[in-house]
N, C-alpha and C positions, 0 to 999 in steps of 0.2 A: 075441769081444771080450775080450781079456785085460788090456789096460792100462786103468788108472783114467782116466776123463775128467778134464781139468784143472779143470773146475768142481767136481767132487767133491773133488778134492784141496784146493781153496780152502775148501770147506765144512768139511772135516776140520780144517784148520789154524785156521780161524776159531773153530770150536767148542772146540778145544783151548786156544787162547790166551785166549778170553773166559771159558772155564771156570776157568782158572787165575786170571785177574783177579778173577772173582767170589768165588772162595774166599779170595783174599788180601784183598779188600775187606771181607768178613765177618770175617775174622780181625782186621783192623785195628779194625773197629767193636767187636768184643768186647774187645780190649785197651784201647781208648780209654775205653769205658764201663764198664770193670771187670766185664764179664760181663752187664751189664744189657740189652744188645742182644738177648740170647737170650730175654728176656721177651716180645718182639714177634714176630709171625708173618713180617714182611717179611724180616728177615735169615735166618730159617730157610728161607724159599722161595728166597732168593738162594743160600744154601749148597747146597740140593738141586739147583737148576738148574746151579750150577757143577760139582758132582760128576757129574751126568748128562752135562754137556757134555764134561768130561774123559774120562769113560768112553767116550762116543761117539767122540770124537776119537782116543783111543788105539786103540780097536777099528778105526777107519778107517785107521790107519797100518799095521795088520797085513797078513798075506798075503791074507786073505779079508775085504775091506772091505764085504761085502754084509750089512747088518743093518738092522733097522727103527727104529733110534733117531734117525736124522738128522732126520726131519720132526718127531718128538716133541720133540726138544731145541730145534729151531728155534722151534716154537710156544711152548715154555716160556721161551725167551729173549725172545720178543716180550712175553709177559705180565710179564716181569721189569721192565718199565717202572714197575710199582708200587713198586719199590725204587730208582727213578731210575738204573737200570743202562743207560746209553746205549750202551756198547759191545756189550752183550748184545742190545739192541734192533736195532742195525745188523746184527749178526751173524745174528740170527734172520731179519730181512727178506731179507738177501742169501742166506741159506741156503735159504729157501723159493723164491726166484727161481731160484737155480742148480739146485735139486733138480727144478724144473719143466722143465728142459731135456730134450728128447727123447733125447739121447745119454746123459745121466745116468740117466734112467728106464730106458732099454734095458739099460744096464750093470747096474743094481741088480736088474732083473727076470730077467736071464740067469742060468742055472745056472753055478756055478763049475766051471772045468775041473779034471779029476781029475789 
């Protein structure tokens, strides 16, 4: 199985896009509040989730998309509802559903071709 399943490609793109949106949202909050947003834990969690999602999405776009961050980031995105990050919530739920597909699981568990 050499080619990425389409559902995995969707997960990669969702994580990449929502990660960028989360980072931009925190950046806007920091600018609007003149840095006061950093005093609270919620924006810091959103920033960490956004960075993890961008890293996971970027790694998924590479030659070897088999890594263990997809499920972790999806769960982090669901927990991001504490910061009212609805796109991350939707991305996390869809990510967990798509990662549960047997074709995606078989692809991720298979050894990469040399």
